All heavy atoms as a GROMACS GRO file, in nm:
protein
  487
    1MET      N    1  -0.471   0.652   3.308
    1MET     CA    2  -0.595   0.674   3.236
    1MET      C    3  -0.577   0.782   3.131
    1MET      O    4  -0.640   0.779   3.026
    1MET     CB    5  -0.706   0.711   3.337
    1MET     CG    6  -0.839   0.690   3.281
    1MET     SD    7  -0.867   0.520   3.242
    1MET     CE    8  -1.040   0.509   3.247
    2GLU      N    9  -0.492   0.878   3.162
    2GLU     CA   10  -0.467   0.989   3.066
    2GLU      C   11  -0.408   0.929   2.935
    2GLU      O   12  -0.443   0.973   2.825
    2GLU     CB   13  -0.372   1.091   3.125
    2GLU     CG   14  -0.344   1.209   3.034
    2GLU     CD   15  -0.253   1.311   3.099
    2GLU    OE1   16  -0.254   1.326   3.220
    2GLU    OE2   17  -0.178   1.372   3.022
    3ASN      N   18  -0.315   0.836   2.949
    3ASN     CA   19  -0.256   0.770   2.828
    3ASN      C   20  -0.365   0.704   2.746
    3ASN      O   21  -0.363   0.712   2.625
    3ASN     CB   22  -0.151   0.668   2.869
    3ASN     CG   23  -0.012   0.722   2.860
    3ASN    OD1   24   0.008   0.841   2.844
    3ASN    ND2   25   0.086   0.635   2.877
    4GLN      N   26  -0.458   0.636   2.812
    4GLN     CA   27  -0.561   0.566   2.740
    4GLN      C   28  -0.651   0.665   2.663
    4GLN      O   29  -0.692   0.638   2.549
    4GLN     CB   30  -0.650   0.482   2.835
    4GLN     CG   31  -0.744   0.392   2.757
    4GLN     CD   32  -0.674   0.292   2.667
    4GLN    OE1   33  -0.578   0.228   2.707
    4GLN    NE2   34  -0.719   0.285   2.543
    5THR      N   35  -0.677   0.780   2.722
    5THR     CA   36  -0.756   0.882   2.653
    5THR      C   37  -0.684   0.931   2.530
    5THR      O   38  -0.744   0.949   2.423
    5THR     CB   39  -0.784   1.000   2.750
    5THR    OG1   40  -0.854   0.949   2.862
    5THR    CG2   41  -0.865   1.108   2.683
    6LYS      N   42  -0.553   0.952   2.540
    6LYS     CA   43  -0.472   0.996   2.427
    6LYS      C   44  -0.467   0.888   2.319
    6LYS      O   45  -0.472   0.916   2.199
    6LYS     CB   46  -0.332   1.034   2.471
    6LYS     CG   47  -0.325   1.160   2.552
    6LYS     CD   48  -0.184   1.188   2.598
    6LYS     CE   49  -0.177   1.309   2.687
    6LYS     NZ   50  -0.040   1.336   2.734
    7ILE      N   51  -0.452   0.764   2.362
    7ILE     CA   52  -0.452   0.652   2.267
    7ILE      C   53  -0.583   0.644   2.191
    7ILE      O   54  -0.587   0.627   2.070
    7ILE     CB   55  -0.421   0.518   2.342
    7ILE    CG1   56  -0.274   0.515   2.384
    7ILE    CG2   57  -0.454   0.398   2.254
    7ILE    CD1   58  -0.237   0.400   2.478
    8ASN      N   59  -0.692   0.658   2.264
    8ASN     CA   60  -0.825   0.650   2.199
    8ASN      C   61  -0.842   0.763   2.096
    8ASN      O   62  -0.892   0.740   1.985
    8ASN     CB   63  -0.937   0.658   2.305
    8ASN     CG   64  -0.944   0.533   2.391
    8ASN    OD1   65  -0.886   0.430   2.359
    8ASN    ND2   66  -1.012   0.545   2.500
    9ALA      N   67  -0.800   0.885   2.131
    9ALA     CA   68  -0.814   0.998   2.040
    9ALA      C   69  -0.729   0.979   1.916
    9ALA      O   70  -0.772   1.001   1.804
    9ALA     CB   71  -0.777   1.126   2.113
   10ALA      N   72  -0.604   0.933   1.936
   10ALA     CA   73  -0.515   0.912   1.822
   10ALA      C   74  -0.566   0.799   1.735
   10ALA      O   75  -0.558   0.809   1.612
   10ALA     CB   76  -0.372   0.880   1.873
   11THR      N   77  -0.618   0.694   1.795
   11THR     CA   78  -0.675   0.581   1.717
   11THR      C   79  -0.793   0.628   1.636
   11THR      O   80  -0.808   0.589   1.519
   11THR     CB   81  -0.712   0.464   1.814
   11THR    OG1   82  -0.596   0.425   1.884
   11THR    CG2   83  -0.767   0.347   1.734
   12ASP      N   84  -0.878   0.708   1.695
   12ASP     CA   85  -0.995   0.758   1.623
   12ASP      C   86  -0.954   0.844   1.503
   12ASP      O   87  -1.006   0.829   1.390
   12ASP     CB   88  -1.088   0.839   1.714
   12ASP     CG   89  -1.158   0.753   1.818
   12ASP    OD1   90  -1.159   0.630   1.803
   12ASP    OD2   91  -1.215   0.812   1.914
   13GLU      N   92  -0.858   0.937   1.527
   13GLU     CA   93  -0.813   1.024   1.421
   13GLU      C   94  -0.747   0.940   1.309
   13GLU      O   95  -0.766   0.965   1.189
   13GLU     CB   96  -0.717   1.130   1.472
   13GLU     CG   97  -0.669   1.224   1.368
   13GLU     CD   98  -0.573   1.332   1.416
   13GLU    OE1   99  -0.550   1.343   1.537
   13GLU    OE2  100  -0.521   1.404   1.330
   14LEU      N  101  -0.670   0.839   1.349
   14LEU     CA  102  -0.601   0.756   1.253
   14LEU      C  103  -0.697   0.678   1.165
   14LEU      O  104  -0.679   0.663   1.046
   14LEU     CB  105  -0.505   0.660   1.327
   14LEU     CG  106  -0.413   0.578   1.239
   14LEU    CD1  107  -0.327   0.664   1.148
   14LEU    CD2  108  -0.324   0.496   1.331
   15ALA      N  109  -0.807   0.630   1.227
   15ALA     CA  110  -0.908   0.558   1.148
   15ALA      C  111  -0.969   0.645   1.040
   15ALA      O  112  -0.987   0.602   0.925
   15ALA     CB  113  -1.016   0.504   1.243
   16VAL      N  114  -0.998   0.770   1.075
   16VAL     CA  115  -1.055   0.862   0.975
   16VAL      C  116  -0.951   0.893   0.867
   16VAL      O  117  -0.985   0.891   0.748
   16VAL     CB  118  -1.099   0.995   1.041
   16VAL    CG1  119  -1.140   1.098   0.940
   16VAL    CG2  120  -1.216   0.966   1.139
   17LEU      N  121  -0.826   0.914   0.904
   17LEU     CA  122  -0.721   0.939   0.807
   17LEU      C  123  -0.704   0.822   0.712
   17LEU      O  124  -0.684   0.840   0.593
   17LEU     CB  125  -0.589   0.973   0.877
   17LEU     CG  126  -0.573   1.114   0.929
   17LEU    CD1  127  -0.449   1.123   1.013
   17LEU    CD2  128  -0.564   1.212   0.816
   18GLU      N  129  -0.702   0.702   0.768
   18GLU     CA  130  -0.683   0.585   0.684
   18GLU      C  131  -0.796   0.574   0.582
   18GLU      O  132  -0.774   0.536   0.466
   18GLU     CB  133  -0.672   0.457   0.767
   18GLU     CG  134  -0.540   0.450   0.842
   18GLU     CD  135  -0.532   0.330   0.934
   18GLU    OE1  136  -0.637   0.275   0.976
   18GLU    OE2  137  -0.418   0.291   0.967
   19PHE      N  138  -0.919   0.601   0.623
   19PHE     CA  139  -1.031   0.599   0.532
   19PHE      C  140  -1.015   0.706   0.422
   19PHE      O  141  -1.033   0.676   0.303
   19PHE     CB  142  -1.162   0.626   0.609
   19PHE     CG  143  -1.282   0.626   0.522
   19PHE    CD1  144  -1.347   0.508   0.488
   19PHE    CD2  145  -1.337   0.745   0.474
   19PHE    CE1  146  -1.459   0.507   0.406
   19PHE    CE2  147  -1.449   0.745   0.392
   19PHE     CZ  148  -1.508   0.624   0.359
   20ASP      N  149  -0.973   0.826   0.462
   20ASP     CA  150  -0.952   0.934   0.364
   20ASP      C  151  -0.840   0.900   0.266
   20ASP      O  152  -0.850   0.923   0.143
   20ASP     CB  153  -0.919   1.065   0.436
   20ASP     CG  154  -1.037   1.128   0.506
   20ASP    OD1  155  -1.151   1.084   0.481
   20ASP    OD2  156  -1.017   1.221   0.584
   21ILE      N  157  -0.730   0.847   0.318
   21ILE     CA  158  -0.615   0.808   0.235
   21ILE      C  159  -0.656   0.701   0.135
   21ILE      O  160  -0.625   0.710   0.016
   21ILE     CB  161  -0.494   0.764   0.322
   21ILE    CG1  162  -0.436   0.885   0.394
   21ILE    CG2  163  -0.391   0.695   0.236
   21ILE    CD1  164  -0.339   0.847   0.507
   22ASP      N  165  -0.727   0.600   0.184
   22ASP     CA  166  -0.774   0.493   0.096
   22ASP      C  167  -0.864   0.550  -0.015
   22ASP      O  168  -0.849   0.510  -0.131
   22ASP     CB  169  -0.848   0.387   0.175
   22ASP     CG  170  -0.885   0.268   0.091
   22ASP    OD1  171  -0.794   0.215   0.019
   22ASP    OD2  172  -0.999   0.228   0.093
   23ALA      N  173  -0.953   0.638   0.024
   23ALA     CA  174  -1.044   0.700  -0.076
   23ALA      C  175  -0.966   0.779  -0.183
   23ALA      O  176  -0.995   0.772  -0.300
   23ALA     CB  177  -1.147   0.788  -0.005
   24LEU      N  178  -0.866   0.854  -0.136
   24LEU     CA  179  -0.785   0.934  -0.228
   24LEU      C  180  -0.704   0.846  -0.322
   24LEU      O  181  -0.688   0.876  -0.442
   24LEU     CB  182  -0.694   1.028  -0.155
   24LEU     CG  183  -0.758   1.150  -0.092
   24LEU    CD1  184  -0.662   1.222   0.005
   24LEU    CD2  185  -0.807   1.247  -0.199
   25GLN      N  186  -0.655   0.732  -0.271
   25GLN     CA  187  -0.573   0.646  -0.353
   25GLN      C  188  -0.657   0.560  -0.448
   25GLN      O  189  -0.604   0.504  -0.542
   25GLN     CB  190  -0.487   0.554  -0.263
   25GLN     CG  191  -0.379   0.628  -0.189
   25GLN     CD  192  -0.302   0.542  -0.095
   25GLN    OE1  193  -0.352   0.446  -0.039
   25GLN    NE2  194  -0.175   0.578  -0.072
   26SER      N  195  -0.784   0.550  -0.423
   26SER     CA  196  -0.874   0.467  -0.506
   26SER      C  197  -0.955   0.551  -0.601
   26SER      O  198  -1.069   0.517  -0.632
   26SER     CB  199  -0.968   0.390  -0.414
   26SER     OG  200  -0.896   0.311  -0.323
   27ARG      N  201  -0.899   0.655  -0.654
   27ARG     CA  202  -0.974   0.746  -0.742
   27ARG      C  203  -0.986   0.690  -0.885
   27ARG      O  204  -1.055   0.750  -0.966
   27ARG     CB  205  -0.907   0.886  -0.744
   27ARG     CG  206  -0.898   0.956  -0.609
   27ARG     CD  207  -1.025   1.015  -0.570
   27ARG     NE  208  -1.073   1.107  -0.676
   27ARG     CZ  209  -1.146   1.210  -0.656
   27ARG    NH1  210  -1.184   1.240  -0.537
   27ARG    NH2  211  -1.184   1.286  -0.758
   28HIS      N  212  -0.917   0.583  -0.917
   28HIS     CA  213  -0.927   0.517  -1.047
   28HIS      C  214  -0.914   0.614  -1.164
   28HIS      O  215  -1.001   0.627  -1.249
   28HIS     CB  216  -1.059   0.438  -1.059
   28HIS     CG  217  -1.076   0.339  -0.950
   28HIS    ND1  218  -0.997   0.226  -0.939
   28HIS    CD2  219  -1.161   0.335  -0.844
   28HIS    CE1  220  -1.032   0.158  -0.834
   28HIS    NE2  221  -1.132   0.222  -0.773
   29GLY      N  222  -0.802   0.685  -1.167
   29GLY     CA  223  -0.772   0.771  -1.279
   29GLY      C  224  -0.822   0.914  -1.264
   29GLY      O  225  -0.786   0.999  -1.345
   30LEU      N  226  -0.904   0.941  -1.163
   30LEU     CA  227  -0.950   1.077  -1.140
   30LEU      C  228  -0.838   1.156  -1.077
   30LEU      O  229  -0.749   1.101  -1.012
   30LEU     CB  230  -1.074   1.075  -1.050
   30LEU     CG  231  -1.198   1.006  -1.110
   30LEU    CD1  232  -1.306   0.998  -1.002
   30LEU    CD2  233  -1.248   1.076  -1.233
   31PRO      N  234  -0.840   1.288  -1.093
   31PRO     CA  235  -0.735   1.369  -1.034
   31PRO      C  236  -0.732   1.357  -0.881
   31PRO      O  237  -0.836   1.348  -0.818
   31PRO     CB  238  -0.771   1.511  -1.074
   31PRO     CG  239  -0.873   1.501  -1.181
   31PRO     CD  240  -0.936   1.366  -1.169
   32VAL      N  241  -0.611   1.352  -0.828
   32VAL     CA  242  -0.592   1.343  -0.684
   32VAL      C  243  -0.514   1.464  -0.640
   32VAL      O  244  -0.415   1.502  -0.702
   32VAL     CB  245  -0.515   1.214  -0.649
   32VAL    CG1  246  -0.480   1.209  -0.500
   32VAL    CG2  247  -0.592   1.091  -0.687
   33ASP      N  248  -0.558   1.522  -0.529
   33ASP     CA  249  -0.486   1.636  -0.471
   33ASP      C  250  -0.366   1.576  -0.397
   33ASP      O  251  -0.376   1.525  -0.284
   33ASP     CB  252  -0.575   1.711  -0.374
   33ASP     CG  253  -0.510   1.832  -0.312
   33ASP    OD1  254  -0.385   1.842  -0.318
   33ASP    OD2  255  -0.581   1.919  -0.257
   34GLU      N  256  -0.250   1.576  -0.464
   34GLU     CA  257  -0.128   1.510  -0.411
   34GLU      C  258  -0.086   1.577  -0.280
   34GLU      O  259  -0.034   1.505  -0.192
   34GLU     CB  260  -0.019   1.515  -0.516
   34GLU     CG  261  -0.045   1.432  -0.639
   34GLU     CD  262  -0.048   1.284  -0.613
   34GLU    OE1  263   0.017   1.234  -0.519
   34GLU    OE2  264  -0.114   1.214  -0.693
   35ALA      N  265  -0.100   1.705  -0.267
   35ALA     CA  266  -0.060   1.774  -0.145
   35ALA      C  267  -0.148   1.730  -0.029
   35ALA      O  268  -0.097   1.705   0.084
   35ALA     CB  269  -0.067   1.925  -0.162
   36ASP      N  270  -0.277   1.714  -0.052
   36ASP     CA  271  -0.367   1.670   0.051
   36ASP      C  272  -0.335   1.526   0.092
   36ASP      O  273  -0.330   1.493   0.211
   36ASP     CB  274  -0.512   1.680   0.002
   36ASP     CG  275  -0.615   1.647   0.110
   36ASP    OD1  276  -0.593   1.682   0.227
   36ASP    OD2  277  -0.718   1.589   0.075
   37LEU      N  278  -0.311   1.442  -0.007
   37LEU     CA  279  -0.274   1.301   0.021
   37LEU      C  280  -0.146   1.294   0.100
   37LEU      O  281  -0.140   1.223   0.199
   37LEU     CB  282  -0.261   1.226  -0.111
   37LEU     CG  283  -0.218   1.079  -0.102
   37LEU    CD1  284  -0.313   0.997  -0.019
   37LEU    CD2  285  -0.202   1.021  -0.240
   38ALA      N  286  -0.047   1.369   0.061
   38ALA     CA  287   0.083   1.369   0.130
   38ALA      C  288   0.066   1.420   0.275
   38ALA      O  289   0.127   1.362   0.368
   38ALA     CB  290   0.184   1.453   0.057
   39ALA      N  291  -0.014   1.520   0.294
   39ALA     CA  292  -0.036   1.575   0.430
   39ALA      C  293  -0.107   1.471   0.518
   39ALA      O  294  -0.067   1.453   0.636
   39ALA     CB  295  -0.117   1.701   0.423
   40LYS      N  296  -0.204   1.404   0.464
   40LYS     CA  297  -0.275   1.301   0.542
   40LYS      C  298  -0.184   1.182   0.572
   40LYS      O  299  -0.185   1.130   0.682
   40LYS     CB  300  -0.398   1.254   0.463
   40LYS     CG  301  -0.506   1.359   0.463
   40LYS     CD  302  -0.628   1.315   0.380
   40LYS     CE  303  -0.720   1.429   0.355
   40LYS     NZ  304  -0.827   1.443   0.452
   41GLN      N  305  -0.100   1.146   0.477
   41GLN     CA  306  -0.006   1.034   0.503
   41GLN      C  307   0.096   1.075   0.610
   41GLN      O  308   0.130   0.995   0.696
   41GLN     CB  309   0.066   0.996   0.371
   41GLN     CG  310  -0.027   0.926   0.273
   41GLN     CD  311   0.040   0.906   0.139
   41GLN    OE1  312   0.116   0.990   0.092
   41GLN    NE2  313   0.005   0.795   0.072
   42GLN      N  314   0.145   1.199   0.604
   42GLN     CA  315   0.239   1.244   0.704
   42GLN      C  316   0.177   1.247   0.844
   42GLN      O  317   0.238   1.203   0.940
   42GLN     CB  318   0.290   1.387   0.669
   42GLN     CG  319   0.393   1.443   0.766
   42GLN     CD  320   0.520   1.355   0.778
   42GLN    OE1  321   0.569   1.308   0.676
   42GLN    NE2  322   0.570   1.338   0.898
   43ARG      N  323   0.054   1.292   0.852
   43ARG     CA  324  -0.017   1.297   0.981
   43ARG      C  325  -0.039   1.155   1.033
   43ARG      O  326  -0.024   1.129   1.153
   43ARG     CB  327  -0.151   1.371   0.967
   43ARG     CG  328  -0.231   1.380   1.096
   43ARG     CD  329  -0.159   1.460   1.202
   43ARG     NE  330  -0.240   1.457   1.326
   43ARG     CZ  331  -0.187   1.452   1.445
   43ARG    NH1  332  -0.056   1.456   1.462
   43ARG    NH2  333  -0.264   1.448   1.549
   44ALA      N  334  -0.071   1.063   0.943
   44ALA     CA  335  -0.090   0.923   0.983
   44ALA      C  336   0.041   0.867   1.039
   44ALA      O  337   0.040   0.799   1.144
   44ALA     CB  338  -0.138   0.841   0.866
   45LEU      N  339   0.154   0.896   0.976
   45LEU     CA  340   0.281   0.851   1.030
   45LEU      C  341   0.311   0.907   1.169
   45LEU      O  342   0.360   0.838   1.256
   45LEU     CB  343   0.393   0.890   0.931
   45LEU     CG  344   0.399   0.809   0.803
   45LEU    CD1  345   0.503   0.870   0.709
   45LEU    CD2  346   0.428   0.662   0.828
   46GLU      N  347   0.276   1.035   1.184
   46GLU     CA  348   0.295   1.098   1.318
   46GLU      C  349   0.209   1.030   1.423
   46GLU      O  350   0.253   1.007   1.536
   46GLU     CB  351   0.260   1.249   1.307
   46GLU     CG  352   0.358   1.327   1.226
   46GLU     CD  353   0.307   1.468   1.192
   46GLU    OE1  354   0.193   1.505   1.234
   46GLU    OE2  355   0.378   1.538   1.121
   47LEU      N  356   0.088   0.995   1.387
   47LEU     CA  357  -0.004   0.929   1.481
   47LEU      C  358   0.047   0.789   1.511
   47LEU      O  359   0.039   0.745   1.629
   47LEU     CB  360  -0.144   0.924   1.425
   47LEU     CG  361  -0.219   1.056   1.428
   47LEU    CD1  362  -0.347   1.048   1.349
   47LEU    CD2  363  -0.249   1.099   1.572
   48TYR      N  364   0.099   0.714   1.414
   48TYR     CA  365   0.157   0.586   1.441
   48TYR      C  366   0.270   0.596   1.541
   48TYR      O  367   0.281   0.519   1.635
   48TYR     CB  368   0.205   0.517   1.313
   48TYR     CG  369   0.100   0.453   1.232
   48TYR    CD1  370   0.076   0.494   1.100
   48TYR    CD2  371   0.020   0.347   1.281
   48TYR    CE1  372  -0.022   0.433   1.025
   48TYR    CE2  373  -0.077   0.288   1.204
   48TYR     CZ  374  -0.099   0.331   1.074
   48TYR     OH  375  -0.193   0.270   0.999
   49ALA      N  376   0.356   0.697   1.526
   49ALA     CA  377   0.468   0.717   1.618
   49ALA      C  378   0.416   0.754   1.757
   49ALA      O  379   0.467   0.703   1.859
   49ALA     CB  380   0.558   0.825   1.563
   50THR      N  381   0.316   0.838   1.764
   50THR     CA  382   0.256   0.876   1.892
   50THR      C  383   0.196   0.757   1.962
   50THR      O  384   0.218   0.736   2.081
   50THR     CB  385   0.146   0.984   1.870
   50THR    OG1  386   0.209   1.102   1.814
   50THR    CG2  387   0.079   1.019   1.999
   51LEU      N  388   0.122   0.675   1.886
   51LEU     CA  389   0.064   0.553   1.945
   51LEU      C  390   0.169   0.459   1.996
   51LEU      O  391   0.155   0.401   2.105
   51LEU     CB  392  -0.027   0.486   1.843
   51LEU     CG  393  -0.161   0.554   1.820
   51LEU    CD1  394  -0.231   0.492   1.699
   51LEU    CD2  395  -0.250   0.540   1.944
   52TYR      N  396   0.276   0.445   1.920
   52TYR     CA  397   0.383   0.358   1.964
   52TYR      C  398   0.442   0.406   2.097
   52TYR      O  399   0.460   0.327   2.191
   52TYR     CB  400   0.494   0.352   1.860
   52TYR     CG  401   0.612   0.266   1.897
   52TYR    CD1  402   0.608   0.128   1.878
   52TYR    CD2  403   0.724   0.320   1.956
   52TYR    CE1  404   0.714   0.046   1.916
   52TYR    CE2  405   0.831   0.243   1.993
   52TYR     CZ  406   0.826   0.105   1.975
   52TYR     OH  407   0.930   0.029   2.014
   53GLU      N  408   0.466   0.536   2.106
   53GLU     CA  409   0.521   0.592   2.228
   53GLU      C  410   0.423   0.576   2.345
   53GLU      O  411   0.464   0.538   2.455
   53GLU     CB  412   0.555   0.740   2.211
   53GLU     CG  413   0.674   0.764   2.120
   53GLU     CD  414   0.696   0.912   2.090
   53GLU    OE1  415   0.639   0.997   2.167
   53GLU    OE2  416   0.768   0.940   1.997
   54LEU      N  417   0.300   0.607   2.324
   54LEU     CA  418   0.199   0.598   2.430
   54LEU      C  419   0.183   0.455   2.478
   54LEU      O  420   0.167   0.429   2.597
   54LEU     CB  421   0.066   0.652   2.384
   54LEU     CG  422   0.057   0.803   2.365
   54LEU    CD1  423  -0.075   0.842   2.297
   54LEU    CD2  424   0.068   0.874   2.500
   55ARG      N  425   0.182   0.359   2.387
   55ARG     CA  426   0.164   0.223   2.426
   55ARG      C  427   0.285   0.164   2.494
   55ARG      O  428   0.274   0.061   2.566
   55ARG     CB  429   0.126   0.137   2.304
   55ARG     CG  430  -0.013   0.168   2.255
   55ARG     CD  431  -0.049   0.092   2.134
   55ARG     NE  432  -0.187   0.117   2.093
   55ARG     CZ  433  -0.232   0.112   1.973
   55ARG    NH1  434  -0.150   0.080   1.871
   55ARG    NH2  435  -0.358   0.138   1.946
   56ASN      N  436   0.400   0.225   2.476
   56ASN     CA  437   0.522   0.173   2.538
   56ASN      C  438   0.566   0.257   2.657
   56ASN      O  439   0.676   0.238   2.708
   56ASN     CB  440   0.633   0.163   2.434
   56ASN     CG  441   0.604   0.053   2.337
   56ASN    OD1  442   0.593  -0.062   2.376
   56ASN    ND2  443   0.587   0.088   2.210
   57THR      N  444   0.482   0.348   2.700
   57THR     CA  445   0.510   0.429   2.818
   57THR      C  446   0.441   0.366   2.938
   57THR      O  447   0.320   0.343   2.932
   57THR     CB  448   0.458   0.573   2.799
   57THR    OG1  449   0.520   0.629   2.684
   57THR    CG2  450   0.484   0.660   2.923
   58PRO      N  451   0.512   0.341   3.043
   58PRO     CA  452   0.448   0.279   3.160
   58PRO      C  453   0.337   0.374   3.217
   58PRO      O  454   0.354   0.495   3.216
   58PRO     CB  455   0.561   0.264   3.265
   58PRO     CG  456   0.685   0.286   3.188
   58PRO     CD  457   0.653   0.361   3.064
   59ALA      N  458   0.230   0.315   3.259
   59ALA     CA  459   0.119   0.394   3.314
   59ALA      C  460   0.163   0.455   3.445
   59ALA      O  461   0.238   0.394   3.523
   59ALA     CB  462   0.000   0.305   3.334
   60ALA      N  463   0.117   0.574   3.472
   60ALA     CA  464   0.146   0.640   3.601
   60ALA      C  465   0.071   0.570   3.711
   60ALA      O  466  -0.040   0.521   3.689
   60ALA     CB  467   0.102   0.788   3.593
   61PRO      N  468   0.131   0.563   3.826
   61PRO     CA  469   0.064   0.495   3.939
   61PRO      C  470  -0.067   0.563   3.974
   61PRO      O  471  -0.076   0.685   3.973
   61PRO     CB  472   0.162   0.506   4.055
   61PRO     CG  473   0.285   0.562   4.002
   61PRO     CD  474   0.261   0.613   3.865
   62GLN      N  475  -0.169   0.487   4.000
   62GLN     CA  476  -0.302   0.541   4.039
   62GLN      C  477  -0.302   0.562   4.189
   62GLN      O  478  -0.254   0.480   4.266
   62GLN     CB  479  -0.414   0.443   3.998
   62GLN     CG  480  -0.419   0.413   3.849
   62GLN     CD  481  -0.457   0.538   3.769
   62GLN    OE1  482  -0.543   0.614   3.809
   62GLN    NE2  483  -0.389   0.561   3.657
   63GLY      N  484  -0.367   0.671   4.231
   63GLY     CA  485  -0.379   0.684   4.375
   63GLY      C  486  -0.342   0.815   4.422
   63GLY      O  487  -0.316   0.915   4.431
   0.00000   0.00000   0.00000
């Protein structure tokens, strides 16, 4: 159950990051804070890796 809680938290954070990244990339010629965009993209990559690990880790026995 602990893994599922971590998966849910990472998924929630990733959804917000993806929205932010999309908004930053869709500025249509307006200035973009490249450092902010890069930081959000890096964090998203870290979350994808975390989710991959969590989803491929066997669940601990209950009981």
